[in-house]
N, C-alpha and C positions, 0 to 999 in steps of 0.2 A: 497541398496544404499539409502542414506538419501538425502532429497531434499536440494539444494543448497540455496533456497529461502523459508523462513518461514514466517509466519505472526502471530501477536498477538496484544492484547490491550496494549497501551502505559501505562496504569496505573499499569500494572504488573511490578513486580521487575525485573531489567535488571540482565542477567546472562552472564556468559562468553561464554556459548553456542550460544548466540545470533548472535555473529560476528559483523558485521556492522549493526548499528541500524539506520534505515531510516524511518522518519515519511513521510507517503504518504497522509496525509489529507490536504485539502487546507486550513483549518482553524486551528489556534493553539488550542489544547485541553484545555478545561475549567479546571481551577484549577491545571493545570500542570505547575510546574516551570522548567526553561531549565535545571537547575542542576539536578533535579529529573529525568527528562526525559533521561538523559544520551544519547543523540542523536550524531550520527556521521553526520548526514545530515538531511535536511528537503527538500524534493523535491515536493513541493506543485503543480508544473506544471504538474505532472504525475496524479493527482487527476482527477475524473471525472468533467464534466462541472456542473456548478450550475443547469442549466435545467434538466440535468439527475439526479442529486442528488435529486432534488425536486420531479420529477416523481417517482423515486424509493421509497423515503421516508422509506428506510429499511424495507420493505415489503417482508418477506422470500419467498412468493408466486410469486413475481416479480423478483427473483434473477436471474433466467435463462435469462430473457429478458434483465435485467439490464447488466449482464455479456456480452451478445452479442453486446448491444449498446456501452458499455464501451470499448470493444475490437475494435469496429469500430472507436471510438474517438481516440484510441491510435495509429491509422494509419495516423492521421493528423499531420501537422508540428508543431503544438503547443506543442506536447509531446515528439518531437524528441530528443531534448537535454537531457531532464530528463530520457528518456528511454535508451539513450545511456549510461548515467551515471550509471544507474542501472545495465545494462547488464555488464559494466566494473567491478563494485563492485562484481557482482556475479561471474564473471569469475576469480576473485583473492580470492574467499573465501565465507563463509557463509554470508548471509544477512538476516536479520529479518525486515520485513516491519511492521510498527507500525501505528495503527489507534485508535482513540478514541471511535469508534463505539462499543456499548454494544454487539451486535452479530458479533463478528470477523468472523465467518464462513460464513457470509452473507454480506460481505462488499468488498470495492474496493481493500483492502489489500489481502484479500483471492483471489479475481478474479485475481489480478495482479500477485500474487506469482504463480497461476496456469499458466498464460500466460508466465511468464518468464521462469519457468521450462520447458514449452513446446517449447520455442523459440530456 
């Protein structure tokens, strides 16, 4: 069985296998036009807090702790509507979470995909 939620960099070419394309970064990706992004949605409210992003600083050695803290943040009411929307999208087909992060495997998109597939 394939995962219903995937993740990858927004700078990669869109494919039909992406399903719904959802940007999960808080900030718009540098140098990316809206046309080229081919987004279905931008759910910035599901992104980690600015404090958590600054602490993590995309250091792969901190990824496990980042993921733990991010999952704790996802439980607060600030993320509720965005998570509900993501769950609804995933319930109706394939979803690809997009991020501008260079290391997508150690990003909030990867953590969120794992979290959603486990929910």
